[in-house]
N, C-alpha and C positions, 0 to 999 in steps of 0.2 A: 249140335255143338259137342265137341269132344274136349275133355280136359285130360291131359296126359301128365303123369307124374304122381308124386306122393302128395296127396291133398290133405292138409290139416283141417281141423274143424273149421267150418265157415265162420263161426263166431270170432275166431282168432283174427280173421282178415277183414271184418266189416268195420269200416270207418267212413262216416258220412255217406252211407249208402254205396260204398265202393269196397274194393278189396285192395289190401296193401301188401307189398313185398318190398325188399330193398331195391331191387332193380326191375325195370320194365324194358324189354327188348321188343321192338316192333319189326316183324319180319322173321323168316325162318331159313334164309339162305346161309351160305358159308360165313359171311360177315356176322350175321345175327347170332348163329349158333356158337361161333368162336367167342363172341362177346359174352354170351350167356354162360358158356363153359368157364371162361376166365373168372367171372364173378362168383359162380357157384363153387369153383375150386378154392376160392378164398373165403368160403363160409357164408356167402350171402344168399338170401332167398331171391329167386328170379322167376318172373313171369314172362313167357314168350307169347306174343300176340300175332297170329297168322290169319290173314284175310280169307284164305281159301280152305278147302277141306284137305288139301295136300301140303306136305312139308317139303321144303327145299328150294322153292323159287327157281330162279334162273340157274343157280348153282347145280341143282339136281339134274338139270337138262344138259349141262355142259360136259366137256371131256375131262373136267377135274384136274387139268394140268395146272401146276402151281409153281410160280416163279418166286424163289426165295434165295436171294444172295446169302453167302456165308452160312449155308445150312450145314448141319452136322453130318449129313449123308456124304456130302462132298468132302468134308474134312476126313471122314473115316476112309474114303476112297483115295486119299492122298492128294486131293486138289487144294490149292491155297486160294483163299478168297477172304476178303474183309469187307465190312460195311463201307469203309472209306473208298475202296475200289469201286464198289457198286454205286456209291454216290457220284463219284467222278464220271462213271459211265453214263449215268442218267443225265448228268449235267451236259455232257457232250452230245447226247442224242435227242435231247428234249427240243420241242418246238421253240423257235426264236421268241424271246421275251418271257418265257415261262419261269425262268429261274428267279426272277424278281419276286414273284408271288408264291412260288411252290418250293423253293429250296429248303425252307425249314421243315416242310412236310416230307420231302424226300429224305432228309437226314433222319428224321424220327422213324420213318417207315423202314429204312434199311437197318437201322440200329435195333429195332424191336422185332424184326422178322425171325431171327434165330431163337429168341426167347419164346415167342409165340409158338413156334413149331414144337419146342420141347414141352411146353405146357399142354398142348393138344395131345401129344403122344403119351404124356404122363397120366392124363385124366380121361382118355378115350381110347378105343381100340383102333383108331385111324393109324394106318401105316403107309409109308411112301417108299418109292424106289427111285434112285437117281437115274435120269435119262442122259443121253449124250447130245441132246438138242442144244446147239450153241446160241449165244446171243447173236442176233442178226447183224449188228454193226461191229464185226470183229476188228475193223480198222480203228475203232475208238478206244481210247485209253480206259482200262478197267474192264473190258469185255472178257467174258468167261464162257466155258462150255459145261458148267457144273451147277447151274442154278435152277434147272427145271426138274420138278419131281412129278411122278405119276402115282396114282392111288392104287394100292394093292387090294386084292379081292377081300370081301367081307360079306358075311351072310346076313340077310335081312331078318332072319329068324331070331337074332339076338334082341330084336325090338318087340317080340311077343305079338300081341294083338295089333300093334301099330305098324307092323311090317308093310301093310298095304296102304299106309298113309303117306309113303314116300312118293313124291311126284315123279312120274315116269318121263323118260326122255324120248325125243324123236329119233335118236340113234341107239343102236344096240349097245349095251353096257355090260356084257358078260366077259369080254376080253379086256386085258390091260392094254396100256399104250404099246408096250413092247410086243405083245402078242398080236395086236392089230397091225403093227408095222410088218411083222414077220409074215402075217397072213396075206398082206397086200390086198386088203378088202376093197380098197378104192379102185383097183384095176381088175382083180380076179375074185369077185365076191363069192361065187359058187365054189371055186377051187379052194379059196382061203377058208371058207366055212367048213368044207369037208376035211381039210387038213387039221383044223382045230376042233373038229366035231367031238372028240372025247372030252376035251376041256370044257367046251360049251355045255355038253350034256351033264358033266359033273357039276358045273356051276348051277345049272338049272335044277338039278336034284337037290342041291344044298341051298338053293335060292341065294346064291352068292353073286354080288355085283361089284363093279369097279367104277372108275371114272367119277362123274359127278354124283351118281347115286351112291357109290361106295363112300365117298367123302361125307355126304349128308347122313348116311346110316351110322357111320362111326361117330360123328359129332353129336348126333341126336342121342345115341346110346350113352355117351359121356354125360350129356346134360341130364338125361333121365336118372342115371345112377346117382347123380349129385342132387336130385330132388327138384329139378326145374319143373315148373308148371307150363303147359302149353295150351293156349286157348285157340281152337280152330274155328273156322267160319266166323271170325270176329274181325270186322273191318274197322280199323282205327280211323276216326274222323276228326278228332280235335284233341289238343293238349289241354290239360288243366294247369292253372298257374296259381301259386299261392299269393297271399297278400303282400309278401315280400318280393314278388315278381319272379319267383323260381318255378320252372317247369317241374311239376310234381305228380303228374299222372297223365292218363290217356282215357278219352271217352271212345267206346267202341259200339258199333251197331251189330246186332246179331239176333236172328229169330224175330225180327220186327220190333225189337226193343233196344234201348240204349243202356249200357253198363259202364260204370266208371271204375277204373283201376288206379290205384295210387302207388307211388314209389317213394320210399324213404330217402334213397341216395341219389338216384338219377334215372333218366330215360335215354335209351340208345335207339335211335331211328336207323333202321336198316331195311327199309321197305321196298327197295328195288327202284327201277327206272320209271320212265313215263312214256315209253314208246307206243303203248296201246291207247293213249289218250289222244284222239285226233286233233283236238284244239291245241293242246300243248305242243304236239309234234309240228303242227302248222305254224305255231308262233315262234318256236325256238329252233327247229331243225331246218336248215336252208335247202333241202332237196326233197323231191318226192322219194318215198321209200318203197322198195319192192316187197320184201317180206320181213317179218319179225319172227325171231326164233325163241323168244322167252315166253313165259306164261302171259296169257291175255289179261291177267290181274294186275300187270304192271301199268297202272294208270296214273302214276304220279300222286297217289294219295299223300305220301309223306311230304312231297314237295309242297303241296297245297297247305298242309297242316303247318309246316314250318314257315311258309310265306305269311300265313295269318298272324304269326308272331313277329313279323318284320325281318325274317331271315333274308340274307343276301344270296343271290344265285351267281354261279360262275360256270363257264365252259358248257353252257347249255346247247351249243351246236356241236358238241363232241359226242361220239358214240363208238361202240365196238363194231366197226363196219366191216362187212364181208360181202361177197357176191354169192348168192345161194340159189340152189334149185328149190322148187316148191314141194311141200309135203302137207298132208292133212293131219291135224292134231286137235283133239277135243272139238271136232266138228268145224274147225276153221283152217284156212290156209296159213301155214307157217313156213319158215325157211329152214332148210336142213343145214346145220352149221358146219359145212365142210367146204374146202377150197375147190373150185371148179374151173376157174378162168385160165389157169396157167397150163397151156399145152403148146408143144412146139409148132403146131400148125393152126394157131389161133392168134389173132391180133385184136387190139382194141382201138376203135376209131371214135372221133368226136362227131359232132353234128355236121361237120363238113366232110366227113369220110376220110379224115387224116389221122394217122397215129399221133399221139401226143406224149408218149412215154414208153419205156421198156416194159413189156408185159410181165417181165420177171422181177421188176422193181419191188423191193420190200414194201409191203402194205400199200400197194398201188390203189387199193380200195379208197384210201383217203384222197386220191387224186380226183375222185368223182366230185369232191367238194371244193376243188380249186375255184377261186373267184377272182374276178378282175377288179380294177380300181373302183368300178361302180358298185361292187359288192355282189354282182350277179355271177352265177355259175358259168364258167367259160367252156366247159366240155360237153355239157348235157344238151340234148340227149346223146349219150354215148352207147356204143354197141360192141359186143364181142362177135367177131366174124370168123367163120371157119368153114369146113366142108364135112360131108357125111362120114368119112373115115374117122374123124375125131370123135363123132358121136358114138360110132360103133365101138371105139376103143375105150370109151368113158362111160361105164355103167351108171354113174351118178346122174349124168345128163340123160342118157338113153331111157332109163327107167322112170326117173322122177318127173320128166316132162309131162307125163300123163295126168299129173295132179292139176295142171292148169293148161288146158288147151290154148294154143296160141302163144304160150310163153316162149317156145322155141320155134322160130320162123324157118321155113324150108322152101327153097326155090331152085328151079332147074337151071337158072342162069344168074349171073351177077346183075344183069339188068333187072330181072324180076326181083332179086333180093333188094336191090336199091329201091324199087317201087314199094315193096313191103315195109321197109324201114324208113322210107322217105329221105334217104340219103342221096346226094348227088351221084348219079350213076358213073359219070366219067371219072370223078374223083375216086370213087370206090374201086373201079377197075385199075386205075393208075396206082393206087396205094397197094393193092394186092400184087400187081405186077412188080412193083419195086421191092416189096417184101420177098417175093419169090426169087428175085435175083440175089438178095441177101442170103436166102436159105441155100441156094445153090453154091454160093461162094463162101458160106460159113462165116460171114461177118456183117453185123448190123451197123451200117454207116450212119444211121440217123440217131439211134439211142443206145448203141453198144450193148444190146441185149445179151445177158449171160456172161459179161466180161467186166462190168464196171465195179463190182463189189464182191465180197466174200459170199454174201447171200445169193446173189445172182449166179455166181460160178457154181455154187453147190446145187442150185435148182437146175441149172443147165446140165450138170453132170448126171442128175437123177432122171430128168425128163427128156433130155435131148435139147439142143440149142434151137434149131429152126427146121421146119419142114415146109415144103411148098403147099399152098392152098390152091388146088387145081383139079379136084375131082368132084363134079356135080353129083348129087344136089348140094348147094351151098346153104349154110345155116347162119342164123344170128339170134342172139338174145341180148336184152338190154343190160348194159353195164351201169346199173344204178345201185345205190347202197341198200343192202339189207342190214338189219340191226340185230346183233346178238343182245344188245342192250344199250340204252343211252348212258352217257358218262358225265353228264352235267347235273348240277344240283346245288345243295346248300354249301356255301362257302364255310370252311372250318379252319381252325388253327392247328398247330402241331400237336395239340392235346385231344383233337377230335371234337372240340366244342363248336357249336353252331354260332355263326357270327351275323351281326346286322351289317347293313351297308356302310355304317360309320366305323366298323371294326370292333364294336362292343360285343361282348359275349352274351348270348341268350343263356342265362344261368340254368343249369339242370338239364340242358339238351345237348346230346352228342350224336354225331352222324357217321355212318360207315356204309360201304357198299355203293351201289349205283344211285343212291339218293344223295350222296355227298358230291361235291364238285371234285371229281377225280384229279389228283395231281399228275396223273399219267394220262395223256391224251389219246387220240385215235391212233397216232403213229407210235405205238408202244415200243419200249426197249427190248421186248422179248417176242419171239415168234408166237408163243402161246403162254398162258398162265398169268398174264399181267392184270387180270381182274381178280381171279381166285386168291392168289398169294397175297397181293397187297391188301385186298379187302378183308381177308382173314386177319391180317396184321392190324388194320384199322379197327376192327372189332375188338381185338386185344388191347390196343392203345386206349380206346374209349373206356373200356372196363377198368383198366389200370388207372386211368386219370380219375375216375369216380372213386375208386378204392383209396387213392391217395388223399382225396378230399374228405373222405368219410372214414378215417381210421378209427378203430374201436379200441 
C-alpha cells in the first residue's frame, strides 16, 4: 500500500481506530481528483481512496477530450457562448422525457463548468487547447463549435517517485489531439508516426504525455501540492454512518485487513462504473457486450455501497457505447476506444440482413439498444458488412483483429458470409445489391446517408459518401456494443447529493462520475468529451456543496 502526500503524525488522525480528514474521495479519476483539488484548494484536508495500485481510472485511459460550454479559451478566441445557450442545446438534444428529471442537473452543470475550469488551472498545471470539433447537432438551438478542449503535454516527472503510478492507456498518449489529427494515425499509422517522430521522441525523453494521462498527471500534481493523501490498493467496501444518520466515513480492505477512515465534512463517491461486474451487467444492461475499455476494477463497488444505504439508481441501461476492435490490456481482452464502423464501403444490417439506419448517423452505436414494445432488442444480432479493400485501408481493423481470432469473419462469397453470420443469404445479397446501386448513383434512398444532418454531411465529406461492396473476400464483424463505461448509477440532485427512492437525501454522501446516474445519456450532445468535462464539473459541484454546508 502506498500513501502519497504530506502525511501528518498518525496520532493526529486516529479516531475510534480510524483516520480522519475533512473530505474523503473514493476513486482517482478526473471527477475524483477534481473534487479533491477543489476541497484542498479551499483549505480542507482530503484523503483519496483508490482500489488499485494505479491512479486515474477510466479517465487516464481516455482521450482526455473535455466538453465545457462557455469556457474561457473560447472567449479568448472570440467565440460567444453562455451557459443559457448550452442549457437550451442540451434540452433540444436530450432523449425524450429526460428533461423532467434532469433539467435542474443540466442547469447546475453548465453554470459551474467555467468556474471549475478556472479553479483547475489555478491550482494545478493542467492546461488545455481549444479544438474546432463542433457540437454534432448543429441544427439545434444553442449549438456551438467552441466547447471541446484537448489536454496539452505535461511531464510525468513532476510527480517524482509516483510518475509510474499513473494508469497507462491502450492508446498512445504522446501526441495531442491536434497532432494526432494532423498525423492521420487512424489511416496512416507508420507515415504519421514518422512525420511526428521528433515530437514523439522529445516527449519520450521528457516523459511527457497528453490526453487522459496528461489530465490525470496535472490534476494529481495539484492535489499533491495541496497536501492530499492518497491510499492505493485500498478497496472501499462500506460507508460508516453516525448516530445522527450522516455518512461520515468509509471502511476499506487492504493487505488482508480492514481500515476505517473518517470524514469531518463529507464523502464524495467517484469510484467508476460497473461494466466489469458480470452480474450487474446482466441485470441492468439490456444487451450482450463485446468489449470493455475501462479498467477491470470497475466492478460497481460504489454502487453496491450506496445501495446498502438505500440509494436510488437511475439510467442503469445507459453507457458510453462504441463499436471497438479488440486489444490485450493487463492480460485481458479490452476494447480499443476508437471509431471503426464508419466507412464508405461498409453497411450495418440487423438479424434479417436488412439495413436499419444510416451508418453515418450520429452515435449510431446507441441504435444497438433499440427495443420494441415488448422490451426486446429489435436489431440484434447486427453485423457490419464490407469487403477486403476496407480492411486493407483500415489499419485499426487489419492489425487489431489478431487479438481475437474469429472476431473478423472472412468469406470468399456472400453465400459463405451469410452462413458464417447466420444471416439470410438472399436478404444479404439483395441488401448489398441495393446499396451498391445507391453508391453508383450517389444517393441513399433508404436512409439518406451523409445528407440528413450537419454531422452526417461532415463525415461524408471526410470519408466519402458510399462505395460499392463488390470485391471478395467479404468480411463481417458483430455490431454490438462495447463499453467505454457504464453511465447509470446513484440518483443525485443538483447539489450532487445521493438520493433515496423517495427523494430524500442520504446526508453526507455525494456522487460524481460513472457511479452517479449521468444526466447525459448514451446519445450525448457532444462528439467527444461528455464524460470528462461534465464529470469533472460534478466533482467540483460536490466539493463546493460540502464546503457551503461546512463553512468555517
